[in-house]
C-alpha positions in Angstrom: 0.0 0.0 0.0 2.8 2.4 1.0 4.8 1.5 -2.2 1.6 2.2 -4.3 1.1 5.6 -2.7 4.8 6.5 -3.3 4.4 5.5 -7.0 1.3 7.6 -7.3 3.0 10.6 -5.7 6.0 10.1 -8.1 3.6 10.1 -11.0 1.8 13.3 -9.9 5.1 15.0 -9.2 6.4 14.1 -12.7 3.1 15.3 -14.2 3.5 18.6 -12.3 7.1 18.9 -13.5 6.0 18.3 -17.1 3.1 20.8 -17.0 5.3 23.5 -15.3 7.9 23.1 -18.0 5.3 23.4 -20.7 3.9 26.5 -19.0 7.3 28.2 -18.7 8.2 27.4 -22.3 4.8 28.4 -23.7 4.9 31.7 -21.9 8.4 32.4 -23.1 7.6 31.6 -26.7 4.6 34.0 -26.5 6.6 36.8 -25.0 9.3 36.4 -27.6 6.7 36.4 -30.4 4.6 39.1 -28.8 2.3 40.8 -31.3 3.8 38.6 -34.1 2.3 35.4 -32.6 -0.8 35.5 -34.7 1.0 36.5 -37.9 3.5 33.6 -37.3 0.8 31.1 -36.8 -1.2 32.5 -39.8 1.7 32.2 -42.2 2.4 28.6 -40.9 -1.2 27.6 -41.5 -2.3 29.9 -44.3 -3.5 26.9 -46.3 -4.4 23.3 -45.3 -1.1 21.9 -46.8 1.0 24.3 -44.8 -1.0 23.4 -41.7 -0.3 19.7 -42.3 3.4 20.4 -42.7 3.4 22.5 -39.5 1.7 19.7 -37.6 4.1 17.1 -39.0 7.2 19.2 -38.2 6.2 20.1 -34.6 5.2 16.5 -33.8 8.4 15.1 -35.3 10.4 17.4 -33.1 8.6 17.0 -29.8 7.7 13.3 -30.5 4.2 13.6 -29.2 1.1 14.2 -31.3 -0.8 14.7 -28.0 1.4 17.7 -27.1 0.9 19.1 -30.5 -2.9 18.7 -30.5 -3.2 20.1 -26.9 -1.2 23.1 -28.1 -3.4 23.5 -31.1 -6.5 23.3 -28.9 -5.1 26.1 -26.6 -4.4 28.3 -29.7 -7.9 27.7 -31.0 -9.3 28.5 -27.5 -7.5 31.8 -27.7 -8.6 32.6 -31.2 -5.1 32.5 -32.6 -6.0 29.6 -35.0 -9.3 29.1 -36.8 -11.1 25.8 -36.7 -10.2 24.9 -40.4 -6.5 25.9 -39.8 -6.3 23.7 -36.7 -7.7 20.6 -38.5 -4.8 20.8 -41.0 -2.2 20.9 -38.1 -3.9 18.0 -36.4 -3.7 15.9 -39.6 0.0 16.7 -39.8 0.5 15.7 -36.2 -0.9 12.2 -37.0 1.7 11.7 -39.6 4.5 13.2 -37.4 3.7 10.7 -34.6 4.6 7.8 -37.0 8.3 8.9 -36.7 8.4 7.3 -33.3 7.8 3.8 -34.7 10.6 4.3 -37.2 13.0 5.5 -34.5 12.2 2.4 -32.3 12.3 0.0 -35.2 15.5 1.3 -36.8 17.5 2.8 -34.0 16.0 0.7 -31.2 15.3 3.6 -28.9 13.9 7.2 -28.9 16.2 10.2 -29.1 16.6 11.2 -25.5 16.4 15.0 -25.5 16.1 14.9 -21.7 19.8 14.0 -21.6 20.6 17.4 -23.0 18.3 19.2 -20.5 21.0 20.3 -18.0 23.3 21.9 -20.6 20.3 23.7 -22.1 19.4 25.0 -18.6 23.1 26.1 -18.3 22.7 28.2 -21.4 19.2 29.5 -20.7 19.4 30.3 -17.0 21.9 33.2 -17.2 19.8 34.8 -20.0 16.9 35.2 -17.5 18.9 37.8 -15.6 19.6 40.1 -18.5 17.9 43.5 -18.6 16.9 43.2 -22.3 13.4 41.6 -22.5 14.2 39.6 -25.6 17.2 37.8 -24.1 15.3 37.2 -20.8 12.3 35.7 -22.7 14.7 33.4 -24.7 16.1 32.3 -21.4 12.6 31.3 -20.3 12.0 29.4 -23.5 15.3 27.4 -23.1 14.7 26.6 -19.4 11.1 25.7 -20.0 12.1 23.4 -23.0 14.6 21.6 -20.8 12.1 21.3 -17.9 9.4 20.0 -20.2 11.6 17.1 -21.4 13.0 16.4 -18.0 9.4 16.1 -16.8 8.5 14.0 -19.8 11.4 11.6 -19.0 10.3 11.4 -15.3 6.7 10.9 -16.4 7.6 7.9 -18.5 9.7 6.4 -15.7 6.7 6.9 -13.3 4.5 4.3 -15.1 6.5 1.2 -14.0 3.9 -1.5 -14.3 3.4 -1.1 -18.0 6.9 -0.2 -19.0 9.2 -2.1 -16.7 7.0 -5.1 -16.7 5.4 -5.5 -20.1 5.0 -9.2 -19.4 1.8 -8.4 -17.4 0.2 -7.9 -20.8 1.0 -11.5 -21.8 -2.5 -12.6 -21.0 -3.7 -10.8 -24.2 -2.2 -13.7 -26.2 -5.2 -15.8 -25.1 -7.5 -13.7 -27.4 -5.6 -13.9 -30.6 -7.6 -16.6 -32.4 -11.1 -15.1 -32.6 -10.8 -14.1 -36.2 -12.0 -10.6 -37.2 -13.4 -10.2 -33.6 -9.8 -10.4 -32.3 -8.9 -7.5 -34.6 -11.8 -5.3 -33.2 -10.9 -6.4 -29.6 -7.3 -5.3 -30.1 -8.4 -1.9 -31.6 -10.2 -1.4 -28.3 -7.2 -2.6 -26.3 -4.9 -0.2 -28.2 -7.3 2.7 -27.5 -7.5 1.8 -23.8 -3.7 1.4 -23.5 -3.1 4.9 -25.0 -5.7 6.5 -22.7 -3.9 4.9 -19.7 -0.4 5.8 -20.7 -1.5 9.2 -22.2 1.0 8.8 -25.1 0.5 7.1 -28.4 4.3 6.9 -28.7 4.6 5.0 -25.5 1.7 2.7 -26.5 3.4 2.1 -29.8 6.6 1.1 -28.0 4.6 -1.4 -25.9 2.9 -2.8 -29.0 6.3 -3.4 -30.6 7.6 -5.1 -27.5 4.6 -7.4 -27.4 4.8 -8.3 -31.1 8.5 -8.8 -30.9 8.1 -11.2 -28.1 5.6 -13.2 -30.1 2.6 -12.6 -27.8 0.4 -11.2 -30.6 0.6 -11.7 -34.4 1.2 -9.0 -37.0 -2.5 -8.3 -37.8 -3.4 -7.8 -34.1 -0.4 -5.6 -33.5 -1.6 -3.5 -36.5 -5.1 -3.4 -34.9 -3.6 -2.1 -31.7 -1.8 0.6 -33.6 -5.2 1.7 -35.1 -6.6 1.8 -31.6 -3.7 4.0 -30.5 -4.7 6.4 -33.2 -8.1 6.8 -31.6 -6.8 6.8 -28.0 -4.4 9.7 -28.7 -7.4 12.0 -29.4 -8.5 11.6 -25.7 -5.7 14.0 -24.5 -6.9 16.9 -26.7 -10.5 16.2 -25.7 -9.6 16.3 -22.0 -7.7 19.6 -22.6 -10.8 21.0 -24.4 -13.1 20.2 -21.5 -12.0 23.4 -19.7 -11.8 25.2 -23.1 -14.4 27.2 -25.0 -16.8 26.0 -27.8 -14.0 26.5 -30.4 -11.5 24.4 -28.5 -14.1 21.6 -28.1 -14.8 21.7 -31.9 -11.0 21.4 -32.7 -10.7 18.4 -30.3 -13.8 16.7 -31.8 -12.4 17.2 -35.3 -9.3 15.3 -34.3 -11.5 12.4 -33.0 -13.7 12.4 -36.2 -10.6 12.4 -38.4 -9.0 9.4 -36.6 -12.2 7.4 -36.2 -13.1 7.8 -39.9 -9.6 6.6 -40.8 -9.7 3.6 -38.6 -13.2 2.6 -40.0 -12.1 2.6 -43.6 -8.8 0.8 -43.0 -10.5 -1.9 -40.9 -12.6 -2.8 -43.9 -9.4 -3.1 -46.0 -7.1 -4.4 -43.2 -6.3 -7.8 -44.6 -5.4 -6.6 -48.2 -3.4 -3.7 -46.6 -1.4 -6.1 -44.4 -0.9 -8.5 -47.3 0.5 -5.6 -49.3 3.0 -4.7 -46.5 4.0 -8.4 -46.3 4.5 -8.5 -50.1 6.7 -5.4 -50.0 8.9 -6.7 -47.2 9.3 -10.2 -48.8 10.0 -8.7 -52.2 12.7 -6.5 -50.5 14.4 -9.6 -49.2 13.1 -9.4 -45.6 11.2 -12.0 -43.7 7.5 -12.0 -43.7 6.0 -10.4 -40.6 3.3 -13.1 -40.6 6.1 -15.7 -40.1 8.8 -13.8 -38.2 8.2 -11.7 -35.1 11.5 -9.8 -35.7 10.1 -8.4 -39.0 7.0 -7.0 -37.3 8.5 -3.6 -36.0 9.4 -2.5 -39.5 6.2 -3.8 -41.0 4.2 -1.9 -38.4 6.1 1.2 -39.1 5.3 0.9 -42.8 1.6 0.2 -42.1 1.3 3.1 -39.5 3.0 5.7 -41.8 1.2 4.6 -45.0 -2.2 4.6 -43.2 -1.8 8.1 -41.7 -0.5 9.6 -45.0 -3.3 8.1 -47.0 -5.9 9.1 -44.5 -4.6 12.7 -44.6 -4.4 12.8 -48.4 -8.0 11.7 -48.5 -9.5 13.8 -45.8 -7.5 17.0 -46.5 -10.1 17.8 -49.2 -12.9 17.5 -46.6 -11.5 20.0 -44.0 -14.4 22.4 -44.5 -16.9 19.6 -44.3 -15.4 18.4 -41.0 -15.4 22.0 -39.7 -19.1 22.3 -40.6 -19.9 18.9 -39.0 -18.2 19.7 -35.6 -19.8 23.2 -35.7 -23.2 21.6 -36.0 -22.4 19.0 -33.4 -21.2 21.5 -30.8 -23.4 24.6 -31.1 -22.6 28.0 -29.7 -24.9 29.0 -26.8 -26.5 31.5 -29.0 -26.2 35.3 -29.4 -29.2 36.1 -27.2 -27.9 34.1 -24.3 -24.9 35.4 -22.3 -21.7 33.4 -22.6 -18.1 34.1 -23.1 -16.9 32.1 -26.1 -13.1 32.6 -25.9 -12.3 33.3 -22.2 -11.8 30.0 -20.3 -10.2 28.9 -17.0 -8.0 26.2 -18.5 -4.5 25.5 -17.1 -2.9 25.8 -20.6 -3.6 29.5 -20.7 -0.7 31.9 -20.4 -0.6 35.7 -20.1 -0.2 36.4 -23.8 -2.8 33.9 -24.9 -5.1 35.3 -22.2 -4.8 38.8 -23.5 -5.7 37.5 -27.0 -8.7 35.7 -25.6 -9.9 38.9 -23.9 -9.4 40.8 -27.2 -11.6 38.3 -29.0 -14.3 38.7 -26.4 -14.0 42.5 -26.8 -14.5 42.1 -30.6 -17.7 40.1 -29.8 -18.8 42.9 -27.5 -18.2 45.4 -30.4 -20.4 43.2 -32.7 -23.1 43.4 -30.0 -23.2 47.2 -30.1 -23.5 47.0 -33.9 -26.6 44.8 -33.5 -28.1 47.2 -31.0 -27.6 50.0 -33.5 -29.5 48.0 -36.2 -32.3 47.2 -33.8 -32.6 50.8 -32.7 -32.9 51.9 -36.4 -35.7 49.4 -36.9 -37.4 50.7 -33.8 -37.5 54.2 -35.1 -39.5 53.3 -38.2 -41.5 50.3 -36.8 -45.2 51.0 -36.5 -46.5 47.6 -35.4 -46.8 47.3 -31.6 -45.9 43.6 -31.4 -42.7 44.1 -33.3 -41.9 47.3 -31.3 -42.1 45.2 -28.1 -39.8 42.6 -29.5 -37.2 45.2 -30.6 -37.4 46.9 -27.1 -36.8 43.5 -25.4 -33.9 42.7 -27.7 -32.2 46.0 -26.9 -32.8 45.5 -23.2 -31.4 41.9 -23.3 -28.3 43.1 -25.2 -27.7 45.9 -22.6 -27.8 43.3 -19.8 -25.3 41.1 -21.8 -22.9 44.0 -22.4 -23.0 44.9 -18.6 -22.1 41.3 -17.7 -19.4 41.0 -20.4 -17.8 44.2 -19.2 -17.7 42.8 -15.6 -16.3 39.4 -16.6 -13.8 40.6 -19.2 -12.6 43.3 -16.8 -12.2 40.7 -13.9 -10.4 38.4 -16.3 -8.0 41.1 -17.4 -7.3 42.1 -13.8 -6.4 38.5 -13.0 -4.1 38.4 -16.0 -2.3 41.6 -15.0 -2.0 40.5 -11.3 0.2 37.5 -12.0 3.3 39.7 -12.5 4.6 38.1 -15.7 3.4 40.7 -18.2 5.8 42.8 -20.2 5.3 46.5 -20.5 3.8 46.2 -23.9 1.3 43.6 -22.6 0.4 45.8 -19.6 -0.4 48.6 -22.0 -2.6 46.2 -24.1 -4.5 45.2 -20.9 -5.1 48.9 -20.1 -6.3 49.6 -23.6 -8.7 46.6 -23.5 -10.1 47.6 -20.1 -10.7 51.1 -21.5 -12.4 49.8 -24.6 -14.6 47.4 -22.7 -15.8 50.3 -20.5 -16.6 52.4 -23.6 -18.5 49.5 -25.2 -20.5 49.0 -22.1 -21.4 52.7 -22.1 -22.5 52.4 -25.8 -24.8 49.5 -24.7 -26.2 51.7 -21.9 -26.8 54.6 -24.3 -28.7 52.5 -26.8 -30.9 51.2 -24.0 -31.5 54.7 -22.8 -32.4 55.7 -26.4 -34.8 52.8 -26.6 -36.5 54.0 -23.4 -37.1 57.4 -25.0 -38.7 55.7 -28.0 -40.8 53.6 -25.6 -42.0 56.8 -23.8 -43.0 58.5 -27.1 -44.9 55.3 -28.1 -46.8 55.3 -24.8 -47.6 59.0 -25.2 -49.1 58.2 -28.6 -47.1 61.1 -30.1 -45.0 60.7 -33.2 -41.8 62.3 -34.4 -42.2 64.5 -37.5 -41.1 62.8 -40.7 -38.2 65.3 -40.9 -37.1 64.3 -37.4 -37.2 60.6 -38.3 -35.1 61.3 -41.4 -32.6 63.3 -39.3 -32.3 60.4 -36.8 -31.8 58.0 -39.6 -29.0 60.1 -41.1 -27.4 60.3 -37.7 -27.7 56.5 -37.2 -26.1 55.9 -40.6 -23.0 57.9 -39.4 -23.1 56.0 -36.1 -23.2 52.7 -38.0 -20.1 53.8 -40.0 -18.3 54.8 -36.8 -19.2 51.4 -35.2 -18.0 49.6 -38.3 -14.6 51.3 -38.2 -14.4 50.7 -34.4 -15.1 47.0 -34.9 -12.4 46.8 -37.7 -9.9 48.4 -35.3 -10.9 46.0 -32.5 -10.6 43.0 -34.8 -7.2 44.0 -36.2 -4.1 42.5 -34.7 -2.1 45.6 -35.9 -1.7 48.4 -33.4 -0.5 51.0 -35.9 -3.7 51.4 -38.0 -4.6 55.0 -39.0 -7.1 56.8 -36.7 -8.0 59.2 -39.6 -11.1 57.3 -40.9 -12.6 57.2 -37.3 -11.8 60.9 -36.9 -13.5 61.9 -40.1 -16.7 60.1 -39.1 -16.6 61.6 -35.6 -16.3 65.1 -37.1 -19.3 64.4 -39.4 -21.4 63.2 -36.4 -20.5 66.4 -34.4 -21.3 68.5 -37.4 -24.7 66.9 -37.9 -25.5 67.2 -34.1 -24.7 70.9 -34.3 -26.9 71.3 -37.4 -29.8 69.5 -35.8 -29.5 71.6 -32.7 -29.6 74.8 -34.8 -32.7 73.5 -36.6 -34.4 72.9 -33.3 -33.6 76.4 -32.1 -35.2 77.8 -35.2 -38.4 75.7 -34.5 -38.5 77.2 -31.0 -38.3 80.8 -32.5 -41.1 79.9 -35.0 -43.2 78.5 -32.1 -43.2 75.0 -33.7 -41.7 73.4 -30.6 -43.4 70.6 -28.7 -41.6 70.4 -25.3 -42.3 66.6 -24.8 -41.8 65.3 -28.3 -38.9 67.6 -29.3 -37.3 67.1 -25.9 -37.1 63.4 -26.6 -35.9 64.1 -30.1 -33.1 66.4 -28.8 -32.1 63.7 -26.2 -31.8 61.2 -29.0 -29.5 63.0 -31.3 -27.4 64.1 -28.4 -27.1 60.5 -27.2 -26.2 59.4 -30.7 -23.3 61.9 -30.6 -22.3 60.3 -27.2 -22.2 56.9 -29.0 -19.8 58.4 -31.5 -17.6 59.7 -28.7 -17.3 56.3 -27.1 -16.6 54.7 -30.5 -13.7 57.1 -31.2 -12.4 56.3 -27.7 -12.2 52.6 -28.6 -10.6 53.3 -32.0 -8.0 55.5 -30.2 -7.2 52.6 -27.8 -7.0 49.9 -30.5 -5.0 51.9 -33.1 -2.3 52.6 -30.6 -3.1 56.2 -29.9 -3.7 55.6 -26.2 -0.9 53.0 -26.2 1.6 55.6 -27.4 0.3 58.1 -24.7 0.7 55.4 -22.0 4.1 54.4 -23.2 5.2 58.0 -23.0 3.9 58.2 -19.5 5.7 55.1 -18.4 9.0 56.3 -20.0 8.7 59.7 -18.2 8.2 58.1 -14.8 
């Protein structure tokens, strides 16, 4: 009992070591990349073929498709990768993981990066004490990289029952003569084994040991490999449990891709294995059906060929897979409050968290645009039932913007309180907090404007046709201001020109002044209705206030406020 507890603590400690190394490295990479993070990822995944190559390369280097897919899920979670881009990377990761089998088969062991960990730390640790941010961040990357692989080595050594004593799996040899049923059973065993070990590479090594010892024949070893392909998707799906709807979709697409591949190859498994056998025999090697020593190379050929063919076939259906998982995992809906990007997952780091908050702020900006459209419909709507619906929608959106401001604000404060933000990131947090506050005020103003319309409807008075036309003209300018504001929010660049926003702001101010003069003339001509024209005056003044808040957001997101804050920091 004591020994079992000690083993468990070893396993948990190794897992903690591994996760901490991943966190340090991930944060370091994001700090080094900074604002270029998204453009780097976009260029690497700009089309599905580049995405496949990226997934293959990363997985070949880190020797873990699980690590790659978990990273992909976290990037999708933060909005750094789109769903379609992530599917290509996941496909490439499946091909990359086949390198493990070749290393084991040909070299006989995996390349032990962990053995270089201490020299890497020796190089990286001094860099962490430099004053220059770039060098300091590169130091974090190197130390995190070393810790990650040290943790991975410890993690593998902490699963003694399966690795040090593979003979405990010898009982499986009893179930090798059930025909096609045996193949299906060993697919399930391969899946279960990968879920337990949490590494398809480790499960592959165990499969090769079992086949090499003659416990299972070639066809059942191949079935186990197919099961491992399904089992490896569990890690990404577990990571996505604490992620948002986009992360869950990316993880599900991985599962669909692998399950579909396993289904079609199971139908053709006997011809496929016979083809591998023919190739080896014709090359002068022993048949894997007759010689256990030939099985490792045969499995490597089978594994690589299967994943390459599966990718070549399904790469043309990336959009279809994306649509399928989008339908399967629906968003909670625009009328129901929910944060789509912000999550509480452990994989999040400061830079990714800021990007998640920016994505939510973009959604908030979209919400104000919808409120603008609904208000415009309300001005001209004459059917009481539809008027009530529009009033309710605007009220619902105002509640949502209030809650979004609170939650995004709290999230950003947590991000800034961890003490790992660079100056640039701190300025980004300040700009986002300012923008979120302005967007919430826009929501409040639209709600206030809808209340004015509700009052005039209850009073059974109507605006003059000229007044309705003036409000529509003003709202057209507001729409343009909100559109420019949203574009600035959604742009990853911080040096966009503020001029388009300023031009619209000046037009809004000019129209407000013109309407105010017209109203003054009406008063002089004794054509003024205190109640009706009072509401009218409130409305065009409130419209101008929306324009003020929109220009505030554009200033924050184009870097105008960022430059001011930077100057303040430098002067202190």
